MARKE-226922 format. One record per atom (N, C-alpha, C, O, CB): x, y, z; residue number from 1. Coordinates in nm, 4 decimals. Last residue first. Glycine has a CB too. Layout:
! residues N
         x         y         z  num
         X         Y         Z  NUM
...
END
This chain:
! residues 155
         x         y         z  num
    1.3199   -0.2481    2.9050  155
    1.4606   -0.1757    2.9189  155
    1.5150   -0.1772    3.0518  155
    1.6237   -0.1241    3.0747  155
    1.4549   -0.0292    2.8790  155
    1.0858   -0.3665    2.9267  154
    1.1952   -0.4566    2.8764  154
    1.3293   -0.3784    2.8869  154
    1.4371   -0.4373    2.8785  154
    1.1675   -0.5041    2.7220  154
    0.9256   -0.1580    2.9915  153
    0.9398   -0.2675    3.0955  153
    1.0566   -0.3654    3.0591  153
    1.1144   -0.4333    3.1440  153
    0.8022   -0.3505    3.1080  153
    0.9138   -0.0168    2.7499  152
    0.9859    0.0386    2.8671  152
    1.0106   -0.0662    2.9767  152
    1.1115   -0.0585    3.0467  152
    0.9065    0.1559    2.9264  152
    0.7331   -0.1929    2.6048  151
    0.8813   -0.1713    2.5681  151
    0.9639   -0.1184    2.6767  151
    1.0749   -0.1668    2.6986  151
    0.8958   -0.0761    2.4531  151
    0.5054   -0.1473    2.7489  150
    0.5559   -0.2821    2.7456  150
    0.7133   -0.2772    2.6974  150
    0.8003   -0.3486    2.7474  150
    0.4616   -0.3725    2.6447  150
    0.4573    0.1252    2.6876  149
    0.4770    0.0776    2.8290  149
    0.5472   -0.0567    2.8362  149
    0.6365   -0.0776    2.9183  149
    0.3416    0.0660    2.9014  149
    0.4248    0.1114    2.4143  148
    0.5436    0.1980    2.4655  148
    0.5714    0.1466    2.6093  148
    0.6861    0.1269    2.6493  148
    0.5082    0.3663    2.4664  148
    0.1983   -0.0265    2.3763  147
    0.3211   -0.0885    2.3273  147
    0.4427   -0.0171    2.3846  147
    0.5493   -0.0764    2.4012  147
    0.3253   -0.0867    2.1736  147
    0.0213    0.1539    2.5006  146
    0.0343    0.0203    2.5487  146
    0.1660   -0.0463    2.5110  146
    0.2343   -0.1096    2.5915  146
   -0.0774   -0.0594    2.4989  146
    0.0525    0.3727    2.3282  145
    0.0825    0.3821    2.4671  145
    0.1044    0.2522    2.5266  145
    0.2013    0.2363    2.6008  145
   -0.0208    0.4503    2.5377  145
   -0.0603    0.2620    2.0901  144
    0.0878    0.3065    2.1031  144
    0.1304    0.3281    2.2482  144
    0.2454    0.2989    2.2807  144
    0.1129    0.4420    2.0245  144
   -0.3286    0.2169    2.1751  143
   -0.2368    0.0992    2.1369  143
   -0.0924    0.1374    2.1473  143
   -0.0101    0.0640    2.2020  143
   -0.2642    0.0492    1.9900  143
   -0.4119    0.4801    2.2274  142
   -0.4133    0.3754    2.3324  142
   -0.3145    0.2632    2.2972  142
   -0.2309    0.2222    2.3776  142
   -0.5578    0.3165    2.3500  142
   -0.3817    0.5828    1.9690  141
   -0.3101    0.6389    2.0737  141
   -0.2983    0.5393    2.1962  141
   -0.1919    0.5206    2.2552  141
   -0.3767    0.7686    2.1124  141
   -0.5710    0.4270    1.8225  140
   -0.4251    0.4295    1.7844  140
   -0.3488    0.4837    1.8972  140
   -0.2433    0.4256    1.9225  140
   -0.3971    0.5144    1.6568  140
   -0.8128    0.5131    1.9556  139
   -0.7582    0.3730    1.9723  139
   -0.6098    0.3584    1.9210  139
   -0.5343    0.2800    1.9785  139
   -0.8506    0.2705    1.8931  139
   -0.8142    0.7845    1.8898  138
   -0.8002    0.7413    2.0259  138
   -0.7540    0.5944    2.0421  138
   -0.6717    0.5596    2.1268  138
   -0.9294    0.7608    2.0947  138
   -0.8496    0.7731    1.6015  137
   -0.7190    0.8371    1.6576  137
   -0.7075    0.7992    1.8130  137
   -0.5947    0.7839    1.8599  137
   -0.7214    1.0082    1.6386  137
   -0.9573    0.4435    1.4882  136
   -0.9791    0.5857    1.5294  136
   -0.8538    0.6340    1.5981  136
   -0.7682    0.5585    1.6441  136
   -1.1044    0.6016    1.6257  136
   -0.7324    0.2663    1.2500  135
   -0.8387    0.2832    1.3675  135
   -0.8681    0.4210    1.4004  135
   -0.8073    0.5118    1.3437  135
   -0.7920    0.2180    1.4989  135
   -0.5111    0.2472    1.1060  134
   -0.6576    0.2616    1.0377  134
   -0.7640    0.2679    1.1325  134
   -0.8810    0.2745    1.0949  134
   -0.6937    0.1431    0.9440  134
   -0.2889    0.1885    1.2323  133
   -0.3230    0.3274    1.2056  133
   -0.4529    0.3569    1.1403  133
   -0.4966    0.4706    1.1225  133
   -0.2238    0.3831    1.1264  133
   -0.2678   -0.0843    1.2296  132
   -0.3145   -0.0195    1.3549  132
   -0.3405    0.1174    1.3460  132
   -0.4059    0.1731    1.4342  132
   -0.2237   -0.0353    1.4583  132
   -0.1780   -0.1339    0.9738  131
   -0.3123   -0.1689    1.0078  131
   -0.3572   -0.1028    1.1290  131
   -0.4742   -0.0655    1.1380  131
   -0.3266   -0.3103    1.0224  131
    0.0991   -0.0955    0.9840  130
    0.0021    0.0079    0.9293  130
   -0.1373   -0.0140    0.9614  130
   -0.2125    0.0824    0.9757  130
    0.0100    0.0160    0.7845  130
    0.2201   -0.2070    1.3077  129
    0.1862   -0.2248    1.1555  129
    0.1009   -0.1244    1.1088  129
    0.0288   -0.0655    1.1893  129
    0.1191   -0.3557    1.1230  129
    0.4840   -0.1411    1.5107  128
    0.3493   -0.0830    1.4726  128
    0.3165   -0.1142    1.3250  128
    0.3749   -0.0577    1.2326  128
    0.3474    0.0753    1.4953  128
    0.7467   -0.1924    1.5707  127
    0.6389   -0.2900    1.6275  127
    0.4959   -0.2489    1.5868  127
    0.3991   -0.3148    1.6245  127
    0.6455   -0.2949    1.7889  127
    0.9115    0.0088    1.4796  126
    0.9113   -0.1287    1.4229  126
    0.8156   -0.2356    1.4695  126
    0.8060   -0.3467    1.4174  126
    1.0356   -0.1807    1.4422  126
    0.8389    0.2058    1.6528  125
    0.7830    0.2168    1.5100  125
    0.7904    0.0784    1.4495  125
    0.6992    0.0323    1.3809  125
    0.8662    0.3237    1.4170  125
    0.9976    0.1282    1.8552  124
    0.8591    0.1235    1.8761  124
    0.7885    0.1262    1.7480  124
    0.6877    0.0576    1.7310  124
    0.8155    0.2314    1.9614  124
    1.2537    0.1796    1.7572  123
    1.2174    0.0406    1.7917  123
    1.0631    0.0181    1.8050  123
    1.0086   -0.0877    1.7734  123
    1.2866    0.0020    1.9244  123
    1.2404    0.4479    1.7285  122
    1.2554    0.3683    1.6139  122
    1.2011    0.2222    1.6355  122
    1.1273    0.1602    1.5589  122
    1.4007    0.3677    1.5751  122
    1.2236    0.5204    2.0035  121
    1.1103    0.5486    1.9268  121
    1.1191    0.4692    1.7908  121
    1.0146    0.4266    1.7415  121
    1.0989    0.7013    1.9058  121
    1.4768    0.4363    2.0704  120
    1.3644    0.3771    2.1401  120
    1.2473    0.3964    2.0482  120
    1.1772    0.3003    2.0166  120
    1.3400    0.4409    2.2825  120
    1.6346    0.6192    1.9215  119
    1.6383    0.4896    1.8841  119
    1.5200    0.3968    1.9466  119
    1.4748    0.2998    1.8858  119
    1.7719    0.4416    1.9205  119
    1.5712    0.8426    2.0848  118
    1.5357    0.8364    1.9464  118
    1.5349    0.7014    1.8878  118
    1.4447    0.6680    1.8109  118
    1.6226    0.9175    1.8716  118
    1.7184    0.7551    2.3067  117
    1.5783    0.7806    2.3227  117
    1.5244    0.7830    2.1835  117
    1.4214    0.7176    2.1672  117
    1.5488    0.9124    2.4010  117
    1.9758    0.7700    2.2168  116
    1.9190    0.6322    2.2304  116
    1.7626    0.6434    2.2557  116
    1.6883    0.5493    2.2275  116
    1.9925    0.5520    2.3537  116
    2.0369    1.0365    2.2322  115
    2.0070    0.9798    2.0953  115
    1.9446    0.8432    2.1087  115
    1.8676    0.8023    2.0218  115
    2.1372    0.9694    2.0070  115
    2.0918    1.0367    2.5055  114
    1.9714    1.1172    2.4562  114
    1.9398    1.0625    2.3105  114
    1.8227    1.0462    2.2762  114
    2.0041    1.2857    2.4537  114
    2.3346    0.9038    2.5322  113
    2.2007    0.8464    2.5936  113
    2.0765    0.9131    2.5417  113
    1.9694    0.8528    2.5349  113
    2.1983    0.8625    2.7502  113
    2.4960    1.0852    2.3889  112
    2.4710    0.9562    2.3292  112
    2.3360    0.8903    2.3919  112
    2.2485    0.8366    2.3240  112
    2.5998    0.8625    2.3534  112
    2.5651    1.3042    2.5490  111
    2.4704    1.3196    2.4575  111
    2.4045    1.1806    2.4074  111
    2.2835    1.1668    2.3891  111
    2.5308    1.3961    2.3500  111
    2.7844    1.2305    2.7199  110
    2.6542    1.2648    2.7807  110
    2.5340    1.2866    2.6857  110
    2.4189    1.2881    2.7291  110
    2.6720    1.3871    2.8591  110
    3.0394    1.0345    2.6366  109
    2.9434    1.1307    2.5962  109
    2.8227    1.1326    2.6628  109
    2.7548    1.0300    2.6620  109
    2.9164    1.1187    2.4706  109
    3.3494    0.9355    2.6254  108
    3.2462    0.9622    2.7247  108
    3.1551    1.0784    2.6897  108
    3.1851    1.1963    2.7084  108
    3.3094    0.9882    2.8557  108
    3.4810    0.8832    2.3779  107
    3.4954    0.7997    2.4959  107
    3.3938    0.8139    2.6001  107
    3.3530    0.7146    2.6604  107
    3.6188    0.8232    2.5548  107
    3.3984    1.0827    2.1991  106
    3.3766    0.9420    2.1602  106
    3.3883    0.8549    2.2848  106
    3.3117    0.7594    2.2977  106
    3.4797    0.8959    2.0501  106
    3.4205    1.3638    2.1955  105
    3.3409    1.3003    2.3025  105
    3.3211    1.1502    2.2940  105
    3.2407    1.0933    2.3679  105
    3.2098    1.3615    2.3056  105
    3.5207    1.4636    1.9619  104
    3.6034    1.4622    2.0930  104
    3.5485    1.4050    2.2163  104
    3.6110    1.3964    2.3220  104
    3.6372    1.5938    2.1289  104
    3.4724    1.2755    1.6788  103
    3.4089    1.3527    1.7802  103
    3.5038    1.3445    1.9064  103
    3.5545    1.2395    1.9461  103
    3.2598    1.2983    1.8093  103
    3.7258    1.2949    1.4212  102
    3.6276    1.2162    1.4924  102
    3.5975    1.3016    1.6132  102
    3.6769    1.3876    1.6511  102
    3.6789    1.0685    1.5302  102
    3.8617    1.5044    1.2858  101
    3.8104    1.3901    1.2122  101
    3.7047    1.3039    1.2899  101
    3.6106    1.2499    1.2318  101
    3.9270    1.3031    1.1731  101
    3.7455    1.8493    1.3658  100
    3.8318    1.7380    1.3734  100
    3.7717    1.6073    1.3045  100
    3.6534    1.6011    1.2713  100
    3.8628    1.7135    1.5198  100
    3.5674    2.0413    1.4048   99
    3.6752    2.0710    1.3028   99
    3.7743    1.9600    1.3105   99
    3.8857    1.9785    1.2615   99
    3.7474    2.2117    1.3277   99
    3.2803    1.8348    1.4615   98
    3.3420    1.9650    1.4669   98
    3.4515    1.9782    1.3716   98
    3.4363    1.9304    1.2592   98
    3.3906    1.9940    1.5999   98
    3.1497    1.6130    1.4015   97
    3.2775    1.5887    1.4596   97
    3.3487    1.7387    1.5020   97
    3.4542    1.7479    1.5647   97
    3.3685    1.5012    1.3478   97
    2.8784    1.4824    1.3260   96
    2.9065    1.5970    1.3902   96
    3.0407    1.5934    1.4722   96
    3.0409    1.5736    1.5937   96
    2.7938    1.6272    1.4725   96
    2.9023    1.2196    1.2035   95
    2.8578    1.3390    1.1280   95
    2.8961    1.4687    1.1919   95
    2.9424    1.5592    1.1225   95
    2.7104    1.3371    1.1109   95
    2.9765    1.0460    1.4026   94
    3.0707    1.0469    1.2810   94
    3.0283    1.1828    1.1995   94
    3.1136    1.2464    1.1375   94
    3.0512    0.8991    1.1810   94
    2.7506    1.0530    1.5733   93
    2.8779    1.0710    1.6190   93
    2.9854    1.0994    1.5153   93
    3.0787    1.1742    1.5443   93
    2.9104    0.9603    1.6912   93
    2.5449    0.9689    1.3825   92
    2.5380    1.0981    1.4454   92
    2.6842    1.1424    1.5052   92
    2.7274    1.2560    1.4852   92
    2.4262    1.0915    1.5606   92
    2.6449    0.7059    1.3115   91
    2.6253    0.8078    1.2244   91
    2.6160    0.9553    1.2806   91
    2.6755    1.0483    1.2261   91
    2.5108    0.7749    1.1558   91
    2.6140    0.5979    1.5683   90
    2.7449    0.6019    1.5051   90
    2.7419    0.7006    1.3893   90
    2.8384    0.7755    1.3745   90
    2.7872    0.4613    1.4565   90
    2.3483    0.5915    1.6214   89
    2.4321    0.6851    1.6952   89
    2.5616    0.6994    1.6400   89
    2.6235    0.8041    1.6585   89
    2.4461    0.6480    1.8305   89
    2.1708    0.6283    1.2901   88
    2.2328    0.5450    1.4100   88
    2.3170    0.6463    1.4963   88
    2.3498    0.7582    1.4569   88
    2.3353    0.4152    1.3539   88
    1.8790    0.7722    1.1864   87
    2.0381    0.7724    1.1872   87
    2.0660    0.6937    1.3055   87
    1.9947    0.6931    1.4058   87
    2.1128    0.9245    1.1967   87
    1.6034    0.6767    0.9774   86
    1.6719    0.7018    1.0963   86
    1.8175    0.7013    1.0956   86
    1.8783    0.6354    1.0112   86
    1.6320    0.6152    1.1856   86
    1.4601    0.7854    0.6723   85
    1.4816    0.7256    0.7969   85
    1.5570    0.7725    0.9027   85
    1.5767    0.8924    0.9220   85
    1.5239    0.6247    0.7784   85
    1.3683    0.7988    0.4100   84
    1.4753    0.8818    0.4627   84
    1.5358    0.8388    0.5978   84
    1.6543    0.8593    0.6243   84
    1.4248    1.0180    0.4756   84
    1.1658    0.6060    0.3489   83
    1.1522    0.7558    0.3104   83
    1.2578    0.8442    0.3561   83
    1.2407    0.9653    0.3427   83
    1.0275    0.8131    0.3631   83
    1.2309    0.3674    0.4561   82
    1.2271    0.3927    0.3040   82
    1.2228    0.5344    0.2571   82
    1.2667    0.5741    0.1491   82
    1.1086    0.3277    0.2454   82
    1.2073    0.4277    0.7174   81
    1.3374    0.4091    0.6674   81
    1.3421    0.4168    0.5137   81
    1.4381    0.4635    0.4525   81
    1.3899    0.2792    0.7156   81
    0.9358    0.4460    0.7369   80
    1.0198    0.5621    0.7658   80
    1.1539    0.5459    0.7167   80
    1.2151    0.6443    0.6752   80
    1.0255    0.5902    0.9074   80
    0.8573    0.1876    0.6727   79
    0.8189    0.2961    0.5859   79
    0.9099    0.4163    0.6110   79
    0.9555    0.4807    0.5165   79
    0.6713    0.3332    0.6074   79
    0.9772    0.0341    0.8807   78
    1.0088    0.0073    0.7486   78
    0.9793    0.1298    0.6504   78
    1.0595    0.1664    0.5644   78
    0.9331   -0.1148    0.7087   78
    0.8256    0.1421    1.1033   77
    0.9676    0.1666    1.0922   77
    1.0297    0.1396    0.9487   77
    1.1195    0.2109    0.9040   77
    1.0368    0.0805    1.1946   77
    0.5728    0.0482    1.0537   76
    0.5888    0.1931    1.0309   76
    0.7516    0.2185    1.0232   76
    0.7992    0.3031    0.9474   76
    0.5129    0.2826    1.1572   76
    0.5451   -0.2491    0.8599   75
    0.5604   -0.1682    0.9941   75
    0.6097   -0.0386    0.9551   75
    0.6726   -0.0135    0.8523   75
    0.6622   -0.2343    1.1031   75
    0.3229   -0.4836    0.7236   74
    0.4051   -0.3598    0.6905   74
    0.4162   -0.2765    0.8197   74
    0.3162   -0.2386    0.8805   74
    0.3364   -0.2704    0.5700   74
    0.1366   -0.6555    0.7729   73
    0.2703   -0.7041    0.7577   73
    0.3604   -0.6068    0.7222   73
    0.4747   -0.6393    0.6899   73
    0.2789   -0.8041    0.6670   73
   -0.1073   -0.5402    0.7776   72
   -0.0756   -0.6087    0.9054   72
    0.0657   -0.6574    0.8940   72
    0.1193   -0.7001    0.9962   72
   -0.1749   -0.7286    0.9367   72
   -0.1530   -0.4701    0.5023   71
   -0.1163   -0.3707    0.6030   71
   -0.0795   -0.4222    0.7461   71
   -0.0241   -0.3457    0.8250   71
   -0.2285   -0.2773    0.6152   71
    0.0062   -0.7156    0.2793   70
   -0.1111   -0.6626    0.3653   70
   -0.0680   -0.5651    0.4735   70
    0.0411   -0.5771    0.5294   70
   -0.1856   -0.7807    0.4355   70
    0.2317   -0.5838    0.0540   69
    0.1997   -0.6843    0.1444   69
    0.0685   -0.6309    0.2205   69
    0.0362   -0.5122    0.2174   69
    0.3252   -0.7153    0.2415   69
    0.2485   -0.3750   -0.1255   68
    0.3135   -0.4991   -0.1612   68
    0.2854   -0.6155   -0.0562   68
    0.3158   -0.7316   -0.0836   68
    0.4658   -0.4727   -0.1739   68
   -0.0337   -0.1719   -0.1897   67
    0.0760   -0.2160   -0.0866   67
    0.1215   -0.3618   -0.1500   67
    0.0475   -0.4408   -0.2087   67
    0.0099   -0.2301    0.0878   67
   -0.0484   -0.0267   -0.5157   66
   -0.1075   -0.1171   -0.4119   66
    0.0153   -0.1387   -0.3060   66
    0.1345   -0.1252   -0.3340   66
   -0.1647   -0.2676   -0.4824   66
   -0.1291    0.2142   -0.7635   65
   -0.0361    0.1525   -0.6734   65
   -0.1062    0.0766   -0.5682   65
   -0.2182    0.1131   -0.5324   65
    0.0527    0.2524   -0.6127   65
   -0.2407    0.1782   -1.0975   64
   -0.2018    0.2611   -0.9892   64
   -0.1078    0.1832   -0.8953   64
   -0.0241    0.1028   -0.9363   64
   -0.3251    0.3124   -0.9154   64
   -0.5084    0.1018   -1.3340   63
   -0.3871    0.0727   -1.2517   63
   -0.3557    0.1810   -1.1506   63
   -0.4397    0.2667   -1.1230   63
   -0.2661    0.0541   -1.3416   63
   -0.6951    0.0758   -1.5150   62
   -0.7435    0.0908   -1.3727   62
   -0.6255    0.0588   -1.2811   62
   -0.6378    0.0011   -1.1730   62
   -0.8694   -0.0071   -1.3401   62
   -0.5462    0.0422   -1.7393   61
   -0.6449    0.1527   -1.7282   61
   -0.6861    0.1837   -1.5877   61
   -0.7082    0.2981   -1.5479   61
   -0.7671    0.1207   -1.8065   61
   -0.2131   -0.0598   -1.6461   60
   -0.3438   -0.0644   -1.7145   60
   -0.4331    0.0560   -1.6816   60
   -0.3988    0.1502   -1.6102   60
   -0.4168   -0.1927   -1.6770   60
   -0.0131   -0.1972   -1.3690   59
   -0.0368   -0.1202   -1.5077   59
   -0.1759   -0.1385   -1.5468   59
   -0.2496   -0.2199   -1.4912   59
    0.0571   -0.1736   -1.6303   59
    0.0712   -0.1154   -1.0499   58
   -0.0190   -0.2071   -1.1290   58
   -0.0458   -0.1251   -1.2618   58
   -0.0909   -0.0106   -1.2632   58
   -0.1644   -0.2462   -1.0446   58
    0.3442   -0.1136   -0.8327   57
    0.2690   -0.0544   -0.9350   57
    0.1859   -0.1520   -1.0140   57
    0.2310   -0.2632   -1.0411   57
    0.3565    0.0170   -1.0217   57
    0.3716   -0.1586   -0.4831   56
    0.3946   -0.2036   -0.6124   56
    0.3039   -0.1425   -0.7042   56
    0.1899   -0.1164   -0.6658   56
    0.3865   -0.3427   -0.6207   56
    0.5489   -0.0997   -0.1689   55
    0.4411   -0.0756   -0.2614   55
    0.4746   -0.1351   -0.3894   55
    0.5918   -0.1637   -0.4136   55
    0.4117    0.0687   -0.2774   55
    0.7747   -0.1918   -0.0523   54
    0.6521   -0.1685    0.0285   54
    0.5257   -0.1494   -0.0552   54
    0.4139   -0.1800   -0.0138   54
    0.6711   -0.0464    0.1163   54
    1.0359   -0.2162   -0.1571   53
    0.9425   -0.3309   -0.1602   53
    0.8199   -0.3080   -0.0783   53
    0.7616   -0.4075   -0.0351   53
    1.0101   -0.4552   -0.1119   53
    1.1782    0.0142   -0.1916   52
    1.1962   -0.0522   -0.0644   52
    1.1004   -0.1842   -0.0527   52
    1.0930   -0.2472    0.0528   52
    1.1649    0.0538    0.0524   52
    1.0776    0.0939   -0.4283   51
    1.2192    0.0560   -0.4240   51
    1.2427   -0.0348   -0.2956   51
    1.3121   -0.1365   -0.2957   51
    1.3130    0.1888   -0.4213   51
    0.8320    0.1890   -0.3431   50
    0.8364    0.0616   -0.4307   50
    0.9816   -0.0007   -0.4260   50
    1.0022   -0.1220   -0.4208   50
    0.7956    0.0971   -0.5892   50
    0.8997    0.4117   -0.1999   49
    0.8332    0.2939   -0.1264   49
    0.8386    0.1718   -0.2115   49
    0.8488    0.0607   -0.1596   49
    0.6819    0.3236   -0.0896   49
    1.0073    0.5732   -0.4127   48
    1.0936    0.5326   -0.2922   48
    1.0328    0.4132   -0.2191   48
    1.1056    0.3220   -0.1800   48
    1.1089    0.6535   -0.1887   48
    0.7764    0.5968   -0.5632   47
    0.8916    0.5248   -0.6207   47
    0.9980    0.4832   -0.5043   47
    1.0608    0.3774   -0.5061   47
    0.9623    0.6201   -0.7329   47
    0.6065    0.7349   -0.3874   46
    0.5816    0.5989   -0.4255   46
    0.6803    0.5179   -0.4871   46
    0.6825    0.3953   -0.4762   46
    0.4832    0.5964   -0.5037   46
    0.7441    0.9846   -0.3975   45
    0.7168    0.9062   -0.2706   45
    0.7057    0.7594   -0.2958   45
    0.7763    0.6747   -0.2412   45
    0.5873    0.9533   -0.2031   45
    0.7326    1.0625   -0.6637   44
    0.8432    1.0391   -0.6035   44
    0.8371    0.9473   -0.4801   44
    0.9121    0.8511   -0.4640   44
    0.8940    1.1570   -0.5760   44
    0.4437    1.0686   -0.6944   43
    0.5177    0.9758   -0.7807   43
    0.6512    0.9491   -0.7142   43
    0.6899    0.8328   -0.7033   43
    0.5369    1.0333   -0.9265   43
    0.3858    1.2814   -0.5203   42
    0.3388    1.1550   -0.4922   42
    0.4087    1.0494   -0.5610   42
    0.4359    0.9455   -0.5008   42
    0.2062    1.1477   -0.5195   42
    0.5146    1.4896   -0.6610   41
    0.5646    1.4449   -0.5310   41
    0.5135    1.3192   -0.4853   41
    0.5851    1.2473   -0.4156   41
    0.5371    1.5395   -0.4319   41
    0.3551    1.4933   -0.8977   40
    0.4900    1.4657   -0.9106   40
    0.5609    1.4106   -0.7696   40
    0.6401    1.3166   -0.7634   40
    0.5552    1.5959   -0.9622   40
    0.1023    1.5716   -0.7963   39
    0.1176    1.4351   -0.8610   39
    0.2717    1.4001   -0.8639   39
    0.3090    1.2866   -0.8344   39
    0.0538    1.4343   -1.0157   39
    0.1219    1.7473   -0.4801   38
    0.1279    1.7351   -0.6332   38
    0.1519    1.5985   -0.6745   38
    0.2117    1.5174   -0.6037   38
    0.2373    1.8219   -0.6947   38
   -0.1584    1.6978   -0.2343   37
   -0.0133    1.6956   -0.2821   37
   -0.0100    1.7088   -0.4362   37
   -0.1073    1.6888   -0.5088   37
    0.0617    1.5579   -0.2370   37
   -0.3879    1.6325   -0.0920   36
   -0.3595    1.7669   -0.1430   36
   -0.2036    1.7851   -0.1589   36
   -0.1387    1.8738   -0.1035   36
   -0.4205    1.8772   -0.0443   36
   -0.4638    1.3802   -0.0548   35
   -0.3808    1.4377    0.0431   35
   -0.3192    1.5733    0.0021   35
   -0.2169    1.6184    0.0536   35
   -0.2759    1.3420    0.0760   35
   -0.6465    1.3326   -0.2798   34
   -0.6920    1.3057   -0.1357   34
   -0.5945    1.3655   -0.0203   34
   -0.6387    1.3949    0.0907   34
   -0.7022    1.1456   -0.1156   34
   -0.4827    1.3891   -0.4932   33
   -0.5954    1.4676   -0.4669   33
   -0.6373    1.4455   -0.3231   33
   -0.6612    1.5435   -0.2524   33
   -0.7060    1.4360   -0.5635   33
   -0.2779    1.1907   -0.4713   32
   -0.2365    1.3355   -0.4677   32
   -0.3668    1.4184   -0.4347   32
   -0.3585    1.5106   -0.3537   32
   -0.1685    1.3836   -0.6135   32
   -0.4434    0.9636   -0.5129   31
   -0.3698    0.9829   -0.3819   31
   -0.3296    1.1344   -0.3732   31
   -0.3502    1.1952   -0.2682   31
   -0.2350    0.8850   -0.3725   31
   -0.5163    1.0246   -0.7773   30
   -0.6212    1.0049   -0.6633   30
   -0.5518    1.0273   -0.5355   30
   -0.5991    1.1062   -0.4537   30
   -0.6888    0.8573   -0.6619   30
   -0.2820    1.0068   -0.9152   29
   -0.3517    1.1288   -0.9206   29
   -0.4623    1.1291   -0.8088   29
   -0.4922    1.2357   -0.7550   29
   -0.4110    1.1490   -1.0627   29
   -0.2004    0.7471   -0.8610   28
   -0.1218    0.8582   -0.8152   28
   -0.1974    0.9822   -0.8087   28
   -0.1851    1.0589   -0.7132   28
   -0.0074    0.8773   -0.8983   28
   -0.4713    0.5314   -0.8016   27
   -0.3972    0.5969   -0.8895   27
   -0.3148    0.7092   -0.8157   27
   -0.3625    0.7595   -0.7140   27
   -0.4853    0.6475   -0.9963   27
   -0.4708    0.2240   -0.6360   26
   -0.5081    0.3561   -0.6326   26
   -0.4143    0.4416   -0.7183   26
   -0.2923    0.4272   -0.7098   26
   -0.5122    0.4017   -0.4935   26
   -0.5770   -0.1266   -0.6742   25
   -0.4891   -0.0132   -0.6837   25
   -0.5541    0.1210   -0.6704   25
   -0.6748    0.1352   -0.6896   25
   -0.4203   -0.0182   -0.8079   25
   -0.6462   -0.3808   -0.4707   24
   -0.7182   -0.2724   -0.5465   24
   -0.6243   -0.1482   -0.5583   24
   -0.5994   -0.0775   -0.4606   24
   -0.8574   -0.2316   -0.4717   24
   -0.5375   -0.5625   -0.3023   23
   -0.5139   -0.5815   -0.4353   23
   -0.5869   -0.4767   -0.5340   23
   -0.5848   -0.4890   -0.6564   23
   -0.5532   -0.7191   -0.4638   23
   -0.7605   -0.5088   -0.0365   22
   -0.6314   -0.5677   -0.0832   22
   -0.6396   -0.6066   -0.2429   22
   -0.7324   -0.6693   -0.2941   22
   -0.5978   -0.7025    0.0088   22
   -0.9154   -0.1922   -0.0510   21
   -0.9323   -0.3276   -0.0452   21
   -0.8133   -0.4060   -0.1024   21
   -0.7677   -0.3710   -0.2113   21
   -1.0541   -0.3605   -0.1126   21
   -0.7449    0.0930    0.0901   20
   -0.7993    0.0151   -0.0239   20
   -0.8260   -0.1246    0.0143   20
   -0.7627   -0.1744    0.1075   20
   -0.7056    0.0166   -0.1416   20
   -0.5994    0.1756    0.3071   19
   -0.7424    0.1771    0.3233   19
   -0.8073    0.1134    0.2031   19
   -0.9252    0.0798    0.2145   19
   -0.7936    0.3188    0.3438   19
   -0.3374    0.1611    0.2287   18
   -0.3778    0.0587    0.3157   18
   -0.5366    0.0555    0.3375   18
   -0.5950   -0.0452    0.3775   18
   -0.3036    0.0777    0.4473   18
   -0.3232    0.3819    0.0699   17
   -0.3128    0.2508   -0.0040   17
   -0.3642    0.1354    0.0953   17
   -0.4217    0.0346    0.0542   17
   -0.1535    0.2225   -0.0534   17
   -0.3280    0.5775    0.2577   16
   -0.4265    0.5858    0.1573   16
   -0.4330    0.4359    0.0978   16
   -0.5413    0.3796    0.0816   16
   -0.3884    0.7020    0.0460   16
   -0.0936    0.5153    0.3953   15
   -0.2144    0.4908    0.4599   15
   -0.3428    0.4944    0.3644   15
   -0.4437    0.4278    0.3873   15
   -0.2259    0.5904    0.5691   15
    0.1001    0.5889    0.2086   14
    0.0898    0.4545    0.2414   14
   -0.0426    0.4298    0.3081   14
   -0.1032    0.3266    0.2792   14
    0.2031    0.4129    0.3261   14
    0.0528    0.8825    0.2248   13
    0.0262    0.8008    0.0988   13
    0.0104    0.6510    0.1182   13
   -0.0767    0.5890    0.0572   13
    0.1389    0.8209    0.0010   13
    0.1326    0.9245    0.4855   12
    0.0004    0.9489    0.4363   12
   -0.0341    0.8735    0.3337   12
   -0.1345    0.8024    0.3362   12
   -0.0199    1.0727    0.4008   12
    0.4031    0.8581    0.4614   11
    0.3216    0.7672    0.5536   11
    0.1664    0.7979    0.5152   11
    0.0843    0.7061    0.5140   11
    0.3554    0.8008    0.7235   11
    0.4756    1.0618    0.2943   10
    0.5005    0.9224    0.2455   10
    0.4031    0.8309    0.3363   10
    0.3345    0.7417    0.2863   10
    0.6671    0.8781    0.2610   10
    0.4315    1.2802    0.4555    9
    0.3574    1.2594    0.3341    9
    0.3613    1.1271    0.2777    9
    0.2641    1.0799    0.2187    9
    0.3999    1.3464    0.2380    9
    0.6299    1.2362    0.6594    8
    0.4950    1.2561    0.6849    8
    0.3965    1.2204    0.5645    8
    0.2999    1.1451    0.5765    8
    0.4803    1.3960    0.7250    8
    0.8786    1.2031    0.5025    7
    0.8313    1.1006    0.5860    7
    0.6715    1.1137    0.6244    7
    0.5971    1.0157    0.6204    7
    0.9201    1.1025    0.7117    7
    0.8890    1.4543    0.3806    6
    0.8879    1.3310    0.3021    6
    0.8373    1.2174    0.3926    6
    0.7520    1.1411    0.3474    6
    1.0316    1.2987    0.2440    6
    0.9038    1.6307    0.6007    5
    0.7968    1.6294    0.5125    5
    0.7771    1.5015    0.4226    5
    0.6664    1.4543    0.3968    5
    0.8116    1.7437    0.4315    5
    1.0414    1.4518    0.8722    4
    1.0505    1.5268    0.7543    4
    0.9232    1.5369    0.6866    4
    0.8354    1.4547    0.7128    4
    1.1471    1.4730    0.6678    4
    1.0652    1.4718    1.2161    3
    0.9899    1.4190    1.1049    3
    0.9939    1.5083    0.9899    3
    0.9573    1.6255    0.9990    3
    0.8517    1.3938    1.1418    3
    1.3133    1.4373    1.4494    2
    1.2582    1.5257    1.3573    2
    1.1749    1.4467    1.2403    2
    1.2337    1.3583    1.1780    2
    1.3747    1.6115    1.2999    2
    1.3522    1.3979    1.7887    1
    1.3460    1.3258    1.6663    1
    1.2691    1.4261    1.5707    1
    1.1720    1.4894    1.6122    1
    1.2725    1.1793    1.6844    1
END
């Protein structure tokens, strides 16, 4: 699974907003300063996140951006999808067809189970609220491992 710069930086911007007291906006310029990004790039990322209903802009002299919902109610999977997101196995199979219209391995593909590992990760991200990423790194890792083990037991 490949993480794009847009997904990485977008998640970092969202986490900056999650650190703010609820309803307290943070300016694009301040987010850009904190994350060492250009103002234009942060604007682009926040536009994508706003279009997905994850952030909202606040007008005025003390305006900026806020999360549209509390960090406990926004999940990483939503954020990643808003920033460019995940491909389904159907999309992968239809995109990489070689020189023919459909993949020659549509009936029996040894790679398809590999892509399902990526879907497992997507499913895991759909269970992780932003609020969990506000903890210390060790606590975040422990929480993710616990969720991962529980999800594997369901498989």
